[in-house]
C-alpha atoms as one frame of an Amber mdcrd trajectory, in Angstrom:
protein
 -21.008 -12.075  30.397 -19.955 -12.237  33.794 -17.622  -9.515  32.638 -19.822
  -7.690  30.835 -22.417  -6.930  33.859 -19.528  -6.771  36.058 -18.506  -3.668
  34.393 -21.841  -2.614  34.134 -22.114  -2.869  37.617 -18.969  -0.902  38.023
 -20.161   2.241  35.958 -23.438   2.351  38.145 -21.264   2.216  41.424 -18.608
   4.500  40.212 -21.464   7.265  38.896 -23.092   6.895  42.601 -20.230   7.819
  44.490 -20.084   4.278  45.917 -16.880   2.545  48.238 -14.552   0.433  46.105
 -15.123  -2.307  48.107 -18.715  -2.704  48.968 -19.016  -2.012  45.729 -17.262
  -5.434  45.087 -19.084  -6.729  48.126 -22.412  -6.180  46.742 -21.700  -7.169
  43.654 -20.513 -10.684  44.759 -23.666 -11.084  46.540 -25.803 -11.682  43.486
 -26.658 -14.641  42.003 -24.507 -15.705  38.824 -21.956 -12.729  39.117 -20.914
 -13.526  43.121 -16.850 -13.980  43.201 -16.615 -14.149  39.687 -17.785 -10.745
  39.430 -16.888  -8.966  42.326 -13.854  -9.952  42.520 -13.697  -8.261  38.655
 -15.327  -5.119  39.935 -12.036  -5.554  42.376  -9.956  -5.920  39.729 -11.435
  -2.819  38.000 -11.790  -0.669  40.771  -7.302  -1.471  41.820  -8.584  -3.071
  46.103  -5.244  -4.835  46.385  -5.573  -8.575  46.107  -6.004  -9.830  50.171
  -8.494  -7.394  50.287 -10.689  -7.791  47.352 -10.290 -11.686  47.922 -12.484
 -11.498  51.280 -14.557  -9.381  50.682 -15.158 -11.306  47.619 -15.743 -14.746
  49.398 -17.297 -13.284  52.073 -20.223 -11.542  49.824 -20.311 -14.544  47.886
 -20.890 -16.926  51.326 -23.387 -14.548  53.578 -26.400 -15.840  51.501 -25.203
 -19.121  51.089 -26.765 -20.488  55.350 -29.963 -18.699  53.849 -30.331 -20.642
  51.182 -29.662 -23.619  52.281 -31.669 -23.195  54.769 -34.933 -21.180  53.392
 -34.932 -22.224  49.798 -36.764 -25.343  50.136 -40.178 -23.473  51.957 -39.696
 -20.385  49.331 -40.258 -22.704  46.504 -43.225 -24.531  47.909 -45.086 -21.065
  49.006 -44.306 -19.614  45.573 -45.940 -23.154  43.784 -49.136 -23.347  45.832
 -49.627 -19.361  44.936 -48.765 -20.094  40.965 -46.035 -17.496  41.541 -43.631
 -18.845  38.720 -44.218 -22.052  38.502 -43.167 -23.585  35.586 -39.335 -21.291
  36.394 -39.079 -23.788  39.639 -39.640 -26.534  37.756 -38.206 -25.522  35.622
 -35.188 -25.549  38.566 -35.944 -28.844  40.311 -36.136 -30.296  37.141 -32.402
 -29.374  36.196 -31.891 -30.969  39.911 -33.104 -34.167  38.996 -31.345 -33.743
  35.734 -27.911 -33.927  37.885 -28.524 -35.733  40.829 -26.736 -38.750  39.671
 -24.151 -36.746  39.068 -23.737 -34.831  42.254 -25.117 -38.246  44.040 -22.612
 -40.328  42.854 -19.394 -38.524  44.003 -21.417 -36.868  46.886 -19.919 -34.424
  48.388 -17.049 -34.135  45.819 -19.915 -34.155  43.647 -21.734 -31.151  44.802
 -17.622 -29.221  45.615 -16.914 -29.323  42.017 -19.762 -28.118  40.827 -18.925
 -25.303  42.802 -16.332 -24.609  43.200 -15.128 -24.851  38.701 -16.117 -21.040
  38.064 -18.091 -21.598  34.273 -21.588 -20.036  34.239 -24.666 -22.645  35.925
 -22.314 -23.217  38.304 -21.617 -21.574  41.703 -22.747 -21.464  45.407 -25.976
 -20.007  44.952 -26.581 -23.442  41.905 -25.113 -25.387  44.119 -26.913 -24.225
  47.114 -29.835 -24.464  45.335 -29.008 -27.829  44.786 -28.502 -29.564  47.871
 -31.158 -27.932  49.287 -33.601 -29.652  46.427 -31.196 -32.932  46.997 -32.585
 -32.666  51.157 -28.204 -32.860  51.737 -28.029 -31.972  55.609 -27.677 -28.550
  56.013 -24.713 -29.940  58.092 -23.124 -31.567  55.798 -23.578 -28.794  52.742
 -22.758 -25.135  54.265 -18.891 -26.139  54.837 -19.005 -27.865  51.514 -20.473
 -24.977  49.978 -17.978 -22.659  52.193 -15.238 -24.454  50.284 -16.992 -24.672
  46.796 -16.913 -21.270  47.124 -13.449 -21.127  48.566 -11.895 -22.304  46.166
 -13.283 -20.943  42.934 -12.513 -17.012  44.382  -9.242 -18.473  44.120  -9.386
 -19.564  40.851 -10.970 -16.431  39.866  -8.496 -14.329  41.913  -5.700 -16.830
  39.682  -6.989 -15.329  36.417  -8.420 -11.987  37.744  -4.799 -10.145  39.433
  -2.595 -13.009  37.815  -0.568 -15.684  39.592   1.726 -13.062  40.711  -0.870
 -11.293  42.916  -0.919 -14.018  45.741   2.558 -14.191  45.952   2.862 -10.572
  46.330
Protein backbone atom coordinates (compact mmCIF):
# COMPACT_ATOMS: atom_id res chain seq x y z
CA UNK A 1 0.00 0.00 0.00
CA UNK A 2 2.84 2.42 0.83
CA UNK A 3 4.34 1.75 -2.60
CA UNK A 4 1.07 2.64 -4.36
CA UNK A 5 0.54 5.82 -2.33
CA UNK A 6 4.17 6.85 -2.91
CA UNK A 7 3.76 6.29 -6.66
CA UNK A 8 0.57 8.38 -6.60
CA UNK A 9 2.47 11.18 -4.81
CA UNK A 10 5.25 10.92 -7.39
CA UNK A 11 2.79 11.27 -10.26
CA UNK A 12 1.07 14.20 -8.54
CA UNK A 13 4.36 16.00 -7.89
CA UNK A 14 5.60 15.32 -11.43
CA UNK A 15 2.37 16.63 -12.92
CA UNK A 16 2.76 19.88 -10.97
CA UNK A 17 6.50 20.15 -11.63
CA UNK A 18 7.47 19.98 -7.96
CA UNK A 19 11.19 19.72 -7.28
CA UNK A 20 12.21 16.07 -6.64
CA UNK A 21 13.83 16.79 -3.28
CA UNK A 22 10.78 18.74 -2.12
CA UNK A 23 8.53 15.89 -3.25
CA UNK A 24 10.48 13.35 -1.16
CA UNK A 25 10.52 15.74 1.80
CA UNK A 26 6.77 16.41 1.68
CA UNK A 27 5.99 12.71 1.30
CA UNK A 28 8.09 11.95 4.40
CA UNK A 29 6.03 14.42 6.43
CA UNK A 30 2.82 12.42 6.01
CA UNK A 31 1.63 9.83 8.52
CA UNK A 32 1.53 6.28 7.17
CA UNK A 33 4.07 7.16 4.46
CA UNK A 34 6.83 8.74 6.55
CA UNK A 35 10.37 7.88 5.42
CA UNK A 36 9.06 4.62 3.91
CA UNK A 37 7.15 6.53 1.26
CA UNK A 38 9.71 9.32 1.04
CA UNK A 39 12.50 6.89 0.12
CA UNK A 40 10.33 5.33 -2.58
CA UNK A 41 9.58 8.78 -4.03
CA UNK A 42 13.29 9.70 -3.80
CA UNK A 43 14.28 6.51 -5.66
CA UNK A 44 11.66 7.10 -8.37
CA UNK A 45 13.00 10.64 -8.83
CA UNK A 46 16.56 9.24 -8.82
CA UNK A 47 17.76 11.36 -5.90
CA UNK A 48 21.24 10.22 -4.78
CA UNK A 49 21.17 7.95 -1.73
CA UNK A 50 22.78 10.17 0.95
CA UNK A 51 20.73 13.18 -0.08
CA UNK A 52 17.53 11.10 -0.11
CA UNK A 53 18.33 9.64 3.31
CA UNK A 54 18.83 13.08 4.88
CA UNK A 55 15.79 14.64 3.20
CA UNK A 56 13.49 11.81 4.24
CA UNK A 57 14.85 11.70 7.78
CA UNK A 58 14.32 15.43 8.27
CA UNK A 59 10.90 15.31 6.66
CA UNK A 60 9.85 12.44 8.92
CA UNK A 61 11.25 14.10 12.08
CA UNK A 62 9.79 17.60 11.75
CA UNK A 63 6.29 16.68 13.06
CA UNK A 64 7.56 14.54 15.95
CA UNK A 65 8.28 17.21 18.61
CA UNK A 66 4.90 18.81 17.92
CA UNK A 67 3.11 15.47 18.27
CA UNK A 68 4.93 14.71 21.52
CA UNK A 69 4.20 18.15 22.97
CA UNK A 70 0.69 18.92 21.77
CA UNK A 71 -1.23 15.80 20.76
CA UNK A 72 -2.73 15.17 24.20
CA UNK A 73 -4.18 18.68 24.32
CA UNK A 74 -5.48 18.42 20.76
CA UNK A 75 -7.11 15.06 21.43
CA UNK A 76 -8.73 16.30 24.65
CA UNK A 77 -10.09 19.36 22.83
CA UNK A 78 -11.48 17.19 20.04
CA UNK A 79 -13.09 14.76 22.51
CA UNK A 80 -14.76 17.59 24.42
CA UNK A 81 -16.26 18.89 21.21
CA UNK A 82 -17.28 15.43 19.91
CA UNK A 83 -15.00 15.89 16.92
CA UNK A 84 -13.78 12.42 15.97
CA UNK A 85 -14.48 11.19 19.52
CA UNK A 86 -14.81 7.52 18.51
CA UNK A 87 -11.60 7.66 16.46
CA UNK A 88 -9.68 9.19 19.36
CA UNK A 89 -11.02 6.64 21.81
CA UNK A 90 -9.96 3.91 19.38
CA UNK A 91 -6.41 5.34 19.26
CA UNK A 92 -6.29 5.58 23.04
CA UNK A 93 -7.51 2.00 23.26
CA UNK A 94 -4.78 0.88 20.87
CA UNK A 95 -2.19 2.68 22.99
CA UNK A 96 -3.55 1.03 26.13
CA UNK A 97 -3.54 -2.34 24.37
CA UNK A 98 0.15 -1.90 23.48
CA UNK A 99 1.05 -0.27 26.83
CA UNK A 100 2.29 -3.52 28.40
CA UNK A 101 4.46 -4.42 25.41
CA UNK A 102 6.00 -0.97 25.21
CA UNK A 103 6.35 -0.42 28.97
CA UNK A 104 7.77 -3.92 29.55
CA UNK A 105 10.75 -3.02 27.43
CA UNK A 106 10.45 0.72 28.16
CA UNK A 107 12.59 2.73 25.75
CA UNK A 108 13.65 -0.38 23.81
CA UNK A 109 10.01 -1.28 23.16
CA UNK A 110 9.21 2.17 21.83
CA UNK A 111 12.42 2.23 19.78
CA UNK A 112 11.68 -1.12 18.14
CA UNK A 113 8.07 -0.15 17.52
CA UNK A 114 9.23 2.94 15.61
CA UNK A 115 12.29 1.43 13.92
CA UNK A 116 10.67 -1.58 12.27
CA UNK A 117 9.05 -0.14 9.13
CA UNK A 118 5.76 -2.02 9.09
CA UNK A 119 2.25 -0.67 8.49
CA UNK A 120 0.96 1.04 11.63
CA UNK A 121 4.41 1.64 13.09
CA UNK A 122 6.77 4.58 12.73
CA UNK A 123 7.48 8.00 14.13
CA UNK A 124 3.91 9.29 14.02
CA UNK A 125 2.38 6.32 15.82
CA UNK A 126 5.36 5.97 18.17
CA UNK A 127 5.16 9.65 19.13
CA UNK A 128 1.43 9.32 19.66
CA UNK A 129 1.98 6.26 21.89
CA UNK A 130 4.75 8.03 23.81
CA UNK A 131 2.44 10.98 24.47
CA UNK A 132 -0.53 8.79 25.40
CA UNK A 133 1.65 6.69 27.69
CA UNK A 134 3.00 9.86 29.36
CA UNK A 135 6.62 9.20 28.46
CA UNK A 136 8.57 12.37 29.23
CA UNK A 137 9.35 14.52 26.17
CA UNK A 138 13.09 14.60 26.97
CA UNK A 139 13.16 10.79 26.98
CA UNK A 140 10.76 10.26 24.10
CA UNK A 141 12.27 12.59 21.49
CA UNK A 142 15.72 10.92 21.31
CA UNK A 143 14.05 7.49 21.16
CA UNK A 144 11.76 8.65 18.35
CA UNK A 145 14.70 10.27 16.51
CA UNK A 146 16.77 7.08 16.72
CA UNK A 147 13.79 4.91 15.73
CA UNK A 148 13.09 7.06 12.67
CA UNK A 149 16.82 6.97 11.80
CA UNK A 150 16.84 3.16 11.93
CA UNK A 151 13.58 2.92 9.95
CA UNK A 152 15.04 5.27 7.32
CA UNK A 153 18.20 3.16 7.18
CA UNK A 154 16.18 -0.04 6.73
CA UNK A 155 14.06 1.58 4.01
CA UNK A 156 17.20 2.89 2.33
CA UNK A 157 18.60 -0.62 2.08
CA UNK A 158 15.28 -1.99 0.83
CA UNK A 159 14.77 0.83 -1.68
CA UNK A 160 18.27 1.63 -2.88
CA UNK A 161 20.04 -1.64 -2.12
CA UNK A 162 23.00 -2.34 0.12
CA UNK A 163 25.46 -1.19 -2.55
CA UNK A 164 24.11 2.38 -2.52
CA UNK A 165 24.99 2.80 1.15
CA UNK A 166 28.64 2.01 0.54
CA UNK A 167 28.96 3.79 -2.81
